[in-house]
N, C-alpha and C positions, 0 to 999 in steps of 0.2 A: 504494499499501499505506499500511496506518495507521502511528500509532506503536509502536516497540515499546517498553516501558519493562522495566527487569532490573534487582533488586535485588541490593545484594551476598551473594555466597553463604557470605559467613561474617562473625557478629558476634563473632570476637575480639578484634581492636582497642576495638572500642568496651563490652566489656565487660572489659578492661584498664585502659581509659580509667575508669567505671563506677565501680571498684574502687580508682582513686585516689581519684577525686572522696568517695569513704565514707570515704576515710582522711582526709583533707584536712576533710572536716566535725567529724571524729570532734578531732582533734586540736585543730581552730579553736573548736568546739566547750568543748574541755578549759580551753584557754586562755584563752576567754572569762568560764568560772565563776572560774579563778582570777581577774582581774582584778577583776571584779564584787566577789568579797567582800575584797581587801582594799586597804588605806589608799594612796592616790596616793604612789608614790618612785619613785624609778630601776629598780629593778630593775621592778615593773610598768610602766613605761614601758618598757621593752623587750618586755618582755612584748605588750604594745595593739601594738607594730612589729612586733611577732611575728605575730601574727594580723591587721595589717591586709596582710602579706606572703602568709600561708594565704589570705588570702580573693581577693588578685588572682590568685594561682595557683588556687584553685579556678575564678576564672571563664574561666584559660586552660583548666583542664585538660577543666569543663565544654562550652568551647565543641569542644573536639578529641572528646570524649564524642559529642556532636549529630552532627555532621561525622560519622563514623565509623559511627553508626549509622545515618545519615541515604543513603550513599556509594549512587549510584542513577544506572544507564547508561540515556540513550533513541538509541536506533536509528532513522532511514528513509531514505528516498530518498538524502537531504542530506548523511547520515552521520551522528556518532555526539555524542552529547553528553553529560560527565560530569560529575555534581553533589557536589563534595564542600565541605561546608560553604560560606560564601560565595563559592567559587570554583569555574566551570566550566569547562573544558576543550572549547574545541571544533574536528572534527574534521570539513576536507571529505571527502564520501564518497573523490573522484577525487586525493586525498592518499595514503590509504590505499593498500600496496602488498602487506601480507598482517595476515592474525591469525588464530594460530599459538600454539599453547601454549607453554609456555617449554620445556618440555623438552623440543621440539621444535627450540625454535630454535637453530642457530649459535652460537656464542658466547656461548652462557648460564655459561658460567663464570665470566664477565669480568663480568657480570654480577651470579654471585652473587660475585665478589669484592669489587665493588664498593658491593652494597646489603647486604651482612652487617650485623648485627646494628643494618639500623635498618628490619625487616621493620614492625617492630610499632608503629611509632609511624605507620602506614596512608599516610595524603594530606600530614603535615606531614614522612614522610622524604623527604633528600634523597643523590644520587647524584651520583659526580661522574661526566662526559660519558665515551662509548664512546669507544673508540682513532678510528674512524670520525668521531667530533666529534659523532652526536649526542645529544640531549639524555636521560636518564630521567625522566620522571612516573610516580612512583608514586601511584598512584591504587585501592589491592590491601586487605584485610582478611586476604586468604591468604596462604598464606608461599611462595616469587616459584615453586618446584617447583612451585605447583597453581594460579600464576594464567595470565592467557595474554597477548600481548604484540599491540600493533598499533605494526605500523611504519610510518610514512614518513619522505620523505629525512632528515628536520629530528630526530624524534623515534621515542622507544620507550616506549610506552605501556604499562605494566602495572597490568593489568583486573584485577579477579574478577568478573563476572556469575555466579547462578545460569545453570545449565544452558550453560553454554557451548559445547560444542558447536551447538546448539541457537541460542544467540549467532552463531557462528561461518558457520553454515549462510543466517540472515536479514540478516546481510551481502549472503554471497554470493546472493542473491535479488535483491537490488536490487543490487548492485553496477554493471550495466548499465541499470537503468531511466533515467538522467537526470535532473539536479536539476532541483527547483522554485525553488530559493532562490542566491544566491550567499554560501557559507560563505567567510572566511579562517581560518586554522590558528592558533588565540588561545588566550589564556586571560582570559576577562574576568571579573574579581573583582565582585561584589557595590557597590552604590554608596558603603555607608559605606565599605569598603575600597579605591577608589579617589580620597575625601576627599583633598584636597591638603593636610591638616589633617598628613597620617603625615610628610612630607616637608618640611614646614614646619620650618628650625629658630630661625625664631627665636619660637614657639609648645611647642616642649620645652624652649628655654631657658627661655623662663615658667615651664615647668612645673615645673621645676626650683628657680626661686628660688622659687617654691611653698613644692614641697615643704622644703626647707631651713628655709625663714621660720618655717615654721609643726611643726617637730624643732627648731628654736632655742627656740620660743614653750613648747613642751611642754617641753621639758629643764628650763631656765629652773625649768615650775615643778616639775619631780619632783625636781632639784636642792635648790630651797627650801624644798619643802613642809614634809617631815618635819621640820625646825628653827624651823617659824611658832610661835606663839602660840598656846594656842586662844580668845584674843580678838584682833584684830586690824583698826587704822585702816584700813577702807576706800576713805573720799573728804577730802577737806582743803580749807581752807575758800581765802581766799584770801592769808592772813598764813599759810599751810601750817600751822594746825593742826586736829589730828583733828573735825573735824565729827560723823565717822558709824564705831561701832565693830559690829562682825559677830563671827560666828565664824569659822574659819580653813577649815572648808569652802566659803563662801561666794564666796572668795576661786578657787574654781576656777570660778566660772560666766563668768568673764572668758573665758578661753581656750576656753573649749565653747562661747560664742555667736559668738566671735570664726569659730569653726571651722565654726560653723551660716552666718555671714554668708557664708565663703568657698565654702562650697559655691552657693548660691546663683549668685558671684559668676562662679563657675566654669562651672556651667550656660548663664546670662545669655552667658557667651562666645562657649561654641559654638554657641547659638541662632544667633544674628548673624555667626558669622564669614565661612559661603558669602553670606552679602551685603555685607557690610564689612568685611577685615578689618584693619584698622586701628583702626577701633572695637572687635571682642573683643580684641587688644593691650589700648589701654587700661582694659579692664576687668579683666581681665588682672591689669595692673600695678597696677590699683587695689587688688586683691585681697590683691597684697602688701605694699602697702603700708601696707591696713589690719592685718597680719598685723604690720607693726614699729612699728606709732601703739601697737597692742595688746600688744608685750614691753615699749616704753618703759613703758607703764601698770604693767603687771606687776610690772616691776622697783623704779617708784619705789614703790609698795604693798610690797614686801616687803623695799626697804633701808632704811623709815624706821624 
């Protein structure tokens, strides 16, 4: 029998995510407009950090939107595959004990208590294990009572395929056909989600150092800039005498250039990380050193 693909019966969670993304876009646009039309200062620096935070959250929400709207289930004689974003759950057909609507499930009250107020998160919903030790895997866009449960010895999968009765009937028809592949009951993350980078403490330490030095650089600039004169010495000769004078706004080129170089540095580090971790560490450490040297140069200019 051929592979059957079922979309989710509801896009509720995807629409919630989409509305959240639109709200974040509006907030980000307002903040950017404010930053672009005000002289650089400590409040503007704070708004700039707000823009970065909004962009980071927006990226997460967009992933949530795409994952939720793309939720689907594939059923064949080997079992069920569930796709949600970069995650794929594989359920061998011989592991499936039953597929039934949640409202007919014995113990559905326990599920309601464990997953209460979390269902709108879709694939990000995390519920406590049941009393019998089985983990609850939420892959449904519907409310709990409108979903169906795939039961195995280890887990309870909450799903929301379109035409749930047809889905259950298709499983029954394939249940005794015999498998053509050996599957394991497991979650298979996408390649980029399974990278060792996510669990590398050195990487997170270097990223934290990069963030701290960048904030220190722009924070120093935000504190000093409003008090600087309109004409500023930008370069000094070997005797320490100013040999180049420019407008105050020109000093902003220094941290911006350092930031651009930092982006290149980070990108290069990520590109070589899988082949040579030590080289990536050195590249990222060089980015931190660059920020420190830029901060030193900036401090020298503004304190003369």
